C-alpha positions in Angstrom: 112.6 130.1 64.3 110.4 131.3 67.3 112.4 132.2 70.5 112.3 129.8 72.9 109.6 129.2 75.9 109.4 126.9 78.9 105.9 125.8 79.5 104.0 125.4 82.9 101.1 122.7 82.9 98.9 123.2 85.8 96.6 120.3 86.7 96.0 119.9 90.8 97.7 123.1 91.4 94.8 126.2 90.5 96.7 129.0 92.2 99.3 131.6 91.1 101.7 132.0 94.6 103.4 129.5 96.5 103.2 126.5 93.6 106.6 124.9 93.3 106.3 123.8 89.6 104.9 127.4 88.2 108.0 129.2 91.2 110.8 126.9 89.4 109.5 127.4 85.7 109.3 131.3 86.3 112.8 131.6 88.4 114.4 130.7 85.2 116.2 132.1 82.0 113.3 132.3 79.6 109.4 133.3 79.1 107.2 130.5 80.3 103.4 130.0 79.2 101.1 129.4 81.8 98.2 126.7 80.1 95.4 124.0 81.3 94.3 121.1 79.3 90.6 119.9 79.7 91.2 116.4 79.7 88.7 114.6 77.8 89.8 111.2 78.6 88.1 112.5 82.2 85.8 114.5 81.2 83.9 112.9 78.6 82.3 110.3 81.5 81.0 113.3 83.3 77.7 115.0 83.3 77.1 118.7 81.3 76.2 120.3 84.9 79.1 118.6 86.5 80.1 120.9 89.1 83.6 120.3 89.6 84.7 121.0 85.9 82.3 124.6 87.2 84.6 125.0 90.3 88.0 124.1 88.0 86.9 126.9 85.1 85.9 129.4 87.3 88.7 128.8 89.2 90.7 129.1 86.6 89.2 132.0 85.1 90.3 134.1 88.2 94.1 133.5 87.8 93.7 134.5 83.8 92.4 137.6 85.0 94.7 138.3 87.9 97.6 137.1 85.4 96.3 140.0 82.8 95.3 142.4 85.5 98.8 142.2 86.8 101.3 141.5 84.4 99.4 141.4 81.0 99.6 137.3 81.0 97.3 134.7 81.2 96.6 131.1 81.3 96.6 129.3 77.7 93.3 126.5 78.0 92.6 123.9 75.9 90.6 121.1 75.8 91.2 117.9 74.1 93.4 114.5 75.1 96.3 115.7 76.4 99.0 113.6 74.1 97.3 115.2 70.9 97.1 118.9 72.6 100.8 118.5 73.5 102.1 117.6 69.7 99.6 121.0 68.5 101.8 122.9 71.3 105.7 121.3 70.5 104.1 122.7 66.9 103.7 125.5 67.6 106.2 126.8 70.0 109.9 126.7 70.5 109.6 124.8 73.7 112.8 124.4 75.8 111.4 122.8 79.2 107.7 121.8 80.6 107.2 122.6 83.9 104.7 120.8 86.3 103.9 119.4 90.1 103.5 115.4 90.4 100.1 113.7 90.5 100.1 109.9 92.3 97.1 109.5 90.8 97.1 105.7 88.4 95.5 107.6 85.5 98.1 110.6 86.2 101.2 108.7 86.8 100.4 106.5 83.1 99.4 109.7 81.4 102.4 111.5 82.5 104.6 109.0 81.4 103.5 109.0 77.9 103.9 112.8 77.8 107.1 112.7 79.2 108.7 110.3 76.4 106.5 112.3 73.8 108.9 115.7 75.0 112.2 113.4 75.5 111.7 112.6 71.7 111.6 116.2 71.1 114.9 117.1 73.0 112.4 118.7 75.3 112.6 118.3 79.0 109.5 117.4 81.8 110.4 118.9 84.6 108.2 117.8 87.7 107.9 119.1 91.2 106.5 117.8 94.8 103.6 120.6 95.2 100.5 118.8 96.9 102.0 116.6 99.9 104.5 117.6 102.4 106.5 114.1 101.8 105.6 111.8 99.2 106.2 108.2 98.1 108.8 106.9 99.8 110.0 109.9 102.1 107.9 108.5 105.1 108.9 105.3 105.6 110.0 102.3 108.4 113.7 102.1 109.1 113.5 99.5 106.6 112.3 101.5 103.8 109.2 99.6 104.0 106.1 101.8 103.6 103.8 102.1 106.8 100.4 100.6 106.8 99.2 102.1 110.1 98.1 105.5 110.6 99.6 106.3 114.0 103.0 104.7 113.8 102.8 106.8 110.1 102.4 110.4 111.6 104.6 109.9 114.3 107.3 109.5 111.9 106.1 112.3 109.9 106.5 114.5 112.4 109.4 113.5 113.7 110.8 114.1 109.5 109.1 117.3 109.4 111.3 118.7 112.8 114.4 117.1 110.9 113.8 119.2 107.8 111.9 122.4 108.5 112.0 122.9 112.2 108.8 124.1 113.2 106.1 126.1 111.2 108.1 128.7 110.7 110.9 126.8 109.1 108.1 125.3 105.9 109.1 127.4 102.9 106.0 129.4 101.2 107.6 130.0 97.0 105.9 133.4 96.3 105.6 134.4 93.2 104.7 137.7 92.9 107.8 139.2 92.5 108.2 137.1 89.3 105.0 136.7 87.6 106.1 139.1 84.7 108.3 136.3 83.4 105.2 134.9 82.0 104.6 135.3 78.2 102.2 138.1 76.8 98.7 137.2 76.7 97.2 138.5 73.8 97.4 135.4 71.7 96.5 132.9 74.3 93.5 130.4 73.5 90.3 130.3 76.1 87.5 128.7 76.6 83.7 127.9 77.8 82.4 125.7 79.9 79.8 125.0 76.2 82.8 124.7 74.1 83.2 121.7 76.1 79.7 120.5 76.0 79.2 121.3 79.8 77.1 124.4 81.4 77.2 126.1 84.9 76.1 123.8 87.8 73.9 124.9 90.3 75.6 123.7 92.8 77.6 126.4 94.9 81.1 125.7 96.8 81.0 127.5 100.1 84.5 129.5 100.8 86.7 127.2 103.1 87.1 128.5 106.7 90.5 128.1 108.3 90.1 130.8 110.8 92.3 130.0 113.9 89.4 129.8 116.0 87.9 127.1 113.3 90.9 125.0 113.9 91.1 125.6 117.4 87.6 124.1 118.1 87.9 121.4 115.3 87.9 118.6 117.8 85.3 119.6 119.6 82.6 120.1 116.6 84.2 118.3 113.6 81.6 115.5 114.3 77.7 117.4 114.5 76.7 117.4 111.2 74.5 120.1 112.0 77.3 122.6 112.9 79.6 124.4 110.7 82.5 122.8 112.8 84.3 121.6 109.7 87.0 123.5 107.3 85.3 122.4 104.0 88.5 122.5 102.9 88.6 118.9 100.8 87.9 120.6 97.1 90.0 123.5 97.7 92.9 121.1 98.4 91.9 118.3 96.0 92.0 121.0 93.0 95.0 122.8 94.4 93.7 126.0 95.3 94.7 125.7 98.8 98.3 126.0 99.6 99.1 122.4 101.2 102.4 124.1 102.9 100.1 127.3 104.0 97.3 124.8 105.3 100.2 122.5 107.7 101.9 126.2 108.7 98.1 126.6 110.0 97.6 123.5 111.4 101.2 123.1 113.2 100.5 126.9 114.6 97.4 125.6 116.7 97.5 124.2 120.0 94.9 121.2 118.6 96.2 118.8 116.5 93.4 117.3 114.9 93.7 119.7 112.1 97.1 118.8 111.4 96.5 115.0 111.8 93.3 114.9 109.2 96.1 116.9 106.7 98.2 114.1 107.8 95.9 111.6 106.8 95.6 112.8 103.0 99.2 112.1 102.7 99.0 108.9 104.2 96.7 107.3 101.9 98.3 109.3 98.8 101.5 106.9 100.1 99.1 104.0 100.3 98.1 104.6 96.8 101.7 104.7 95.4 103.1 102.1 97.2 99.9 99.4 96.7 98.1 100.6 93.4 96.4 97.6 93.3 94.3 98.3 96.3 92.4 100.8 94.1 90.0 97.7 92.4 91.0 95.3 95.5 91.0 94.5 99.1 94.3 95.8 100.8 93.7 92.7 103.4 93.0 90.0 100.2 91.1 87.5 102.6 88.3 90.3 101.9 87.9 89.4 98.4 86.0 86.4 99.7 83.3 88.4 101.1 79.8 87.3 99.5 78.0 90.2 98.8 74.6 90.5 98.5 75.0 93.7 96.2 71.2 94.1 95.9 70.3 96.6 93.0 67.0 97.9 94.7 68.7 98.4 97.8 71.5 100.1 96.4 69.5 102.4 94.5 67.4 103.4 98.0 70.5 104.2 99.7 72.0 106.5 96.4 69.0 107.9 97.0 68.5 107.9 100.9 65.1 106.4 101.5 67.0 103.9 103.7 64.4 104.7 106.6 67.8 105.2 108.5 67.4 109.3 109.2 71.3 110.1 110.0 71.9 107.7 107.0 68.9 109.2 104.7 70.4 112.9 105.2 73.9 112.0 104.7 73.0 110.7 101.3 71.0 113.3 100.6 73.3 116.0 101.1 75.5 114.6 98.6 72.9 114.3 96.4 72.4 118.1 96.7 75.5 119.8 97.3 78.3 117.7 96.6 79.4 117.1 100.1 78.9 115.0 102.9 80.1 115.8 106.5 83.0 114.1 107.6 81.3 112.1 110.4 78.3 110.7 108.3 80.3 109.5 105.8 81.5 107.1 107.9 78.4 106.0 108.9 77.0 105.8 105.5 79.9 103.8 104.2 79.0 101.5 107.3 75.6 100.7 105.9 75.8 100.3 102.7 79.0 97.1 103.6 78.1 96.1 107.3 74.4 96.6 107.1 73.2 95.8 103.2 76.3 93.2 102.6 77.2 95.5 99.7 80.6 95.7 97.9 82.6 98.9 99.1 83.7 99.4 95.5 80.0 100.1 94.4 79.9 102.9 97.0 83.5 104.2 96.3 82.4 104.3 92.2 78.9 106.5 93.9 81.3 108.9 95.9 83.5 109.8 92.9 81.0 110.4 90.7 79.2 112.6 93.5 82.1 114.6 96.4 83.2 117.3 94.9 86.0 117.3 97.2 86.7 113.2 95.4 90.4 112.1 96.0 91.2 108.2 94.8 93.4 107.5 98.0 91.4 109.1 100.7 87.9 107.9 98.6 89.3 104.3 98.6 91.0 104.6 102.1 88.2 105.6 103.3 86.1 103.1 102.2 87.8 99.9 103.2 88.7 101.4 106.0 84.2 101.0 106.5 84.3 97.3 104.8 87.1 96.6 107.3 89.6 95.6 104.3 91.6 98.2 104.1 94.7 99.5 106.3 94.6 100.3 109.6 91.1 99.6 109.3 88.0 98.8 112.1 87.4 95.2 112.6 84.9 93.8 110.8 82.8 93.4 113.7 82.3 97.1 114.2 79.2 97.9 112.9 78.2 101.4 113.6 74.5 101.3 114.9 72.6 104.3 113.0 70.1 104.7 115.6 72.5 105.5 117.8 74.5 107.7 115.8 72.1 109.5 115.0 71.2 110.2 118.8 74.8 111.2 119.3 75.5 113.6 116.6 72.5 114.6 115.7 70.3 114.2 119.1 68.4 118.1 118.0 67.7 116.8 114.4 69.0 119.4 113.3 71.0 117.9 110.4 68.2 115.5 109.3 65.7 118.6 109.3 67.1 119.8 106.6 67.6 117.7 103.8 64.6 115.1 105.4 62.1 117.2 105.8 59.2 114.6 106.0 61.2 112.4 108.3 58.3 112.3 110.6 56.0 111.5 108.4 53.5 109.5 106.7 55.9 110.0 103.5 59.1 108.6 105.2 59.7 105.3 104.4 60.0 102.1 107.2 63.6 100.4 108.0 65.1 99.0 105.2 66.7 96.3 107.4 66.4 96.0 111.3 69.6 96.6 113.0 70.0 94.1 115.1 69.4 90.9 112.0 71.7 92.7 109.9 74.2 93.0 112.1 73.8 89.3 112.8 73.8 89.1 109.1 77.0 90.7 109.0 78.8 89.0 111.7 78.2 85.7 110.0 79.1 86.7 106.3 82.4 88.3 107.5 83.3 85.6 109.7 82.8 82.7 107.1 85.0 84.7 104.8 87.6 85.9 106.9 88.1 83.8 110.4 
């Protein structure tokens, strides 16, 4: 029989360094086979030029090249359904243990449960680790064990727990793997893939590098609300797929004099634990009475919103930025979500699904959490009578029309559509509809 190996399964952790599960696998006694599975269950639903697939593929190729150049190893690449791939792997290799980092989304939890059972049936250990968050599941809860459903108390407890466990930024461990990478197996027979092998082609969307320079973080609070400025980190997609280390980012936030950047990282973990404790909120309002709202759900109006043809310039700029680049500025995300739910009375789930289709940095927990916030139906949500005014938002956050000019160049011409709804009338209609449902 062939010599035993351990397998490390990359998923949402596309980095070689400061990767907890990878580090633990490399420090075991057996050689490590690194793998990645392009999951047909997910990919079959995506367009052939999906930018996220290109991003993942290119990051993996960089990782493969680094392993080959530095230690003569690589990453075995597979395309198929995970359960079928694992059957082939167990037939091909004498596997002792499988190492991986935990993923908390519903599909991932179900998938991992099935894989763990299969591996256990073959006397193979399935070892999972916390990697994409500082605190997971029930590590930050109320004193009685109940989960927090309001952000500020959660943040305060998160910071308290962090100080207890790590002290300060310097106490947060980073898992350096450079000295143990040679424990990966030889690369000579590890399979590779191309995008075309999977029925995909390279996307035309280029993902900009993230920016977490100290000056960006220090100025984050002052610049992050203005979409024409380069005032955000563009970190979302890199956290989503684990290219950037959450621990290193938290260290940067803690070392800064400005807490706003760190607070955004804690928001991410807040929404993750909400989805963990309340998985039904993926499809249902957290505040159940909001499922009584009689949404208008006008499909023609939804199409105008999607295309950025509402007649409200900042709303349209945001939607066009999303469609063209796979990204939308965070301030504008709040506005376009509020506009869909409140001005058009279209179900937040429609908007959430469209963002899931288009956003490079789509993360289910944050997307669902923020859409429910905009609709008033979620945890720590804005009250239903808080309705953003798209005109005053434009004047406040893009007063020189630079962002609008970039994405809606025809905004001051006859080619630009009239406002599809009157703000005052839409506001009154929304208030009545919500009040009838939830008051």
